C-alpha positions as CSV (number, residue, x, y, z in Angstrom):
1,X,-209.8,32.6,116.0
2,X,-206.6,34.6,116.8
3,X,-203.8,35.9,114.5
4,X,-200.8,33.2,115.1
5,X,-198.7,35.8,114.9
6,X,-200.1,39.2,116.9
7,X,-203.3,37.7,118.4
8,X,-205.4,39.5,117.3
9,X,-209.1,38.9,117.1
10,X,-210.0,38.1,113.1
11,X,-213.2,37.2,111.0
12,X,-212.0,33.7,110.2
13,X,-209.5,31.0,110.4
14,X,-208.3,32.2,106.7
15,X,-208.7,36.2,106.8
16,X,-205.6,38.5,106.1
17,X,-204.0,40.2,109.8
18,X,-204.8,44.3,109.6
19,X,-202.2,44.9,112.5
20,X,-199.8,42.7,112.1
21,X,-199.3,42.0,108.1
22,X,-199.3,37.7,108.8
23,X,-201.2,36.1,105.6
24,X,-203.5,33.2,107.0
25,X,-204.1,31.8,103.1
26,X,-201.4,30.5,101.1
27,X,-204.4,30.5,97.9
28,X,-207.4,30.2,97.1
29,X,-209.2,27.1,94.9
30,X,-212.5,27.9,93.1
31,X,-214.8,25.2,91.9
32,X,-218.4,24.8,90.0
33,X,-220.2,21.1,90.8
34,X,-224.4,21.5,89.7
35,X,-225.0,24.5,90.2
36,X,-222.6,24.8,93.4
37,X,-219.4,27.4,93.9
38,X,-216.7,26.7,96.4
39,X,-213.9,28.9,97.0
40,X,-211.1,27.3,99.2
41,X,-209.2,28.3,101.3
42,X,-205.7,26.5,101.6
43,X,-203.2,28.2,105.0
44,X,-202.6,26.1,107.8
45,X,-205.9,25.6,108.0
46,X,-207.9,24.8,105.3
47,X,-211.5,27.2,105.3
48,X,-214.4,26.5,102.4
49,X,-216.7,29.4,101.3
50,X,-220.5,27.6,99.1
51,X,-221.9,30.2,97.3
52,X,-225.1,29.3,94.6
53,X,-224.8,29.9,91.0
54,X,-227.7,31.3,89.4
55,X,-227.9,32.1,85.9
56,X,-228.8,35.7,85.5
57,X,-227.0,38.1,84.6
58,X,-227.6,40.7,88.2
59,X,-227.1,37.4,90.3
60,X,-223.6,35.9,89.0
61,X,-222.1,39.5,89.1
62,X,-222.8,39.7,92.7
63,X,-221.6,36.6,93.3
64,X,-218.6,37.4,91.7
65,X,-218.7,40.7,93.4
66,X,-218.8,38.3,97.1
67,X,-216.1,36.0,95.7
68,X,-213.8,39.3,95.4
69,X,-214.0,40.4,98.1
70,X,-213.5,36.9,99.9
71,X,-210.3,37.1,97.8
72,X,-209.0,40.0,99.0
73,X,-210.1,39.8,102.8
74,X,-207.2,37.1,102.4
75,X,-204.8,38.9,99.8
76,X,-204.0,35.2,97.7
77,X,-202.4,36.2,95.5
78,X,-203.4,33.4,92.9
79,X,-206.7,30.9,92.1
80,X,-206.3,27.7,91.0
81,X,-210.1,27.1,89.7
82,X,-211.4,23.5,88.2
83,X,-214.8,22.0,87.9
84,X,-217.7,22.7,85.6
85,X,-217.9,25.6,83.0
86,X,-214.5,26.4,84.7
87,X,-213.3,28.9,82.1
88,X,-216.1,30.9,82.3
89,X,-215.3,30.9,85.9
90,X,-212.0,32.0,85.8
91,X,-212.9,34.6,83.6
92,X,-215.0,35.7,85.8
93,X,-213.0,35.7,89.2
94,X,-210.3,37.8,86.7
95,X,-212.7,40.2,86.2
96,X,-213.4,41.7,88.9
97,X,-211.0,41.1,90.9
98,X,-209.7,43.7,93.4
99,X,-206.4,43.5,92.8
100,X,-203.6,42.1,91.3
101,X,-204.3,38.3,90.6
102,X,-203.5,35.0,89.0
103,X,-205.8,33.2,88.5
104,X,-204.9,29.5,87.0
105,X,-206.9,27.1,84.7
106,X,-206.5,23.1,86.0
107,X,-208.0,19.6,84.7
108,X,-210.6,17.8,85.5
109,X,-211.1,16.3,88.7
110,X,-213.7,15.3,91.5
111,X,-213.7,17.9,94.6
112,X,-211.8,15.8,96.1
113,X,-209.2,15.0,94.2
114,X,-208.7,19.0,93.4
115,X,-209.1,19.5,97.5
116,X,-206.3,17.3,97.9
117,X,-204.0,18.6,94.2
118,X,-204.7,22.3,95.4
119,X,-203.5,21.8,99.3
120,X,-200.4,20.2,98.1
121,X,-199.7,23.0,94.8
122,X,-199.4,25.1,97.2
123,X,-197.7,24.6,100.5
124,X,-195.0,22.9,98.1
125,X,-194.9,26.9,95.2
126,X,-194.3,28.2,99.0
127,X,-191.1,26.3,99.6
128,X,-189.6,27.7,96.9
129,X,-187.6,30.8,97.1
130,X,-188.5,33.6,95.5
131,X,-185.9,35.8,93.8
132,X,-186.3,40.1,92.5
133,X,-184.9,41.7,90.2
134,X,-185.3,44.0,87.1
135,X,-187.1,41.7,84.6
136,X,-184.8,43.3,81.9
137,X,-181.9,42.5,83.9
138,X,-182.2,38.7,83.9
139,X,-182.0,38.1,80.3
140,X,-178.2,37.6,79.7
141,X,-175.7,35.2,77.9
142,X,-173.7,35.7,74.6
143,X,-176.4,35.9,72.1
144,X,-178.5,38.4,72.9
145,X,-180.3,38.5,70.2
146,X,-184.3,37.2,70.5
147,X,-186.0,36.6,68.2
148,X,-190.1,38.1,67.1
149,X,-189.3,41.1,67.0
150,X,-191.5,43.1,70.2
151,X,-194.1,40.5,70.2
152,X,-190.9,37.6,70.5
153,X,-189.4,40.1,73.4
154,X,-192.4,40.2,75.6
155,X,-193.4,36.9,75.8
156,X,-189.6,36.2,77.6
157,X,-190.6,38.9,79.5
158,X,-193.3,37.4,80.6
159,X,-191.3,34.9,81.4
160,X,-188.6,37.6,83.3
161,X,-191.0,39.2,85.1
162,X,-191.5,35.8,87.4
163,X,-189.9,35.8,91.1
164,X,-189.0,32.1,90.7
165,X,-187.4,33.2,87.5
166,X,-184.0,34.2,88.1
167,X,-182.0,34.6,84.8
168,X,-183.2,34.4,81.4
169,X,-180.3,32.9,78.5
170,X,-181.0,33.2,75.1
171,X,-180.3,30.3,72.6
172,X,-178.9,29.8,69.5
173,X,-181.3,30.7,66.8
174,X,-182.0,27.8,63.9
175,X,-183.9,27.7,60.6
176,X,-186.3,24.6,60.1
177,X,-186.7,25.1,56.7
178,X,-190.4,26.0,57.1
179,X,-193.1,28.6,58.3
180,X,-195.4,28.0,61.0
181,X,-196.8,31.0,61.6
182,X,-196.3,34.2,64.1
183,X,-194.6,34.7,67.6
184,X,-194.5,31.6,70.0
185,X,-193.1,30.1,73.2
186,X,-193.0,27.1,74.4
187,X,-191.7,25.3,77.8
188,X,-190.7,21.8,77.3
189,X,-189.5,20.9,80.1
190,X,-187.9,21.1,83.5
191,X,-184.6,19.5,84.3
192,X,-182.5,17.7,87.1
193,X,-181.9,21.1,88.7
194,X,-185.1,22.9,88.0
195,X,-184.4,24.8,85.3
196,X,-186.9,25.1,82.5
197,X,-186.1,24.8,78.5
198,X,-188.1,26.8,76.1
199,X,-188.8,27.5,72.3
200,X,-189.1,30.7,70.9
201,X,-190.7,30.3,67.3
202,X,-190.7,33.2,64.8
203,X,-191.7,31.4,61.6
204,X,-189.5,29.3,60.0
205,X,-187.2,30.7,62.5
206,X,-186.4,28.8,66.7
207,X,-184.7,29.6,69.0
208,X,-183.6,28.5,72.4
209,X,-184.8,29.8,76.0
210,X,-182.8,28.8,79.1
211,X,-184.4,29.4,82.3
212,X,-182.9,29.8,85.8
213,X,-185.6,29.4,88.3
214,X,-185.1,29.2,92.0
215,X,-186.4,25.7,92.2
216,X,-184.1,22.9,94.0
217,X,-184.6,20.0,92.1
218,X,-187.8,18.7,88.8
219,X,-189.9,18.3,91.6
220,X,-190.1,21.5,92.4
221,X,-189.3,23.2,88.8
222,X,-192.5,21.2,87.7
223,X,-194.5,23.5,89.0
224,X,-192.4,26.1,88.9
225,X,-193.2,25.2,84.4
226,X,-196.2,25.0,85.6
227,X,-196.7,28.4,86.6
228,X,-195.2,29.9,83.6
229,X,-197.5,28.0,81.7
230,X,-200.1,30.3,82.8
231,X,-197.9,33.0,82.2
232,X,-198.3,32.5,78.7
């Protein structure tokens, strides 16, 4: 297999090209079923690696160290997990990751559906523009106050760090009259232009937060919405 960009020999058809820096995989999926873990790399080609899972500590460590190496070899920065024991798989992938890696847990589904939805997700998100700026510079608008103190600010900053967020506009603060505990940030929906409405909740106070994204329509906005939910 040779790199489509420079012709350099690659280890596999989804490997990262060390010569020219070309990524041949957009992202990765992990699916556990019947004690077999499948890693699926999505690019112009689809490559699946399968590993037998043995439930002793040393075998699990060795398995997920190998998975971390295979993921790093392709320089993907996002892994989507489904199948059996998906929360456990996600935690192990995060634990042994060799680089900054975003791990998302998705709905239960059979492997064929997972493969289809995985390919669609990564190919769609690849087409959404990215915007890079200092996260604090993304926060603007007439209402500069963010409720919830440092905890509320940190939740908003998690969104601001996303390359799919262009601007965050804190809105009005309302008092609902009944306390609901600590600080929470709830993302509600995407509008027709791909922008997202959120609610920052601190006790009885609720603040509207408007998230301006790089999405160009509602469909792309829903993809970005799932991305942002995973950051919280």
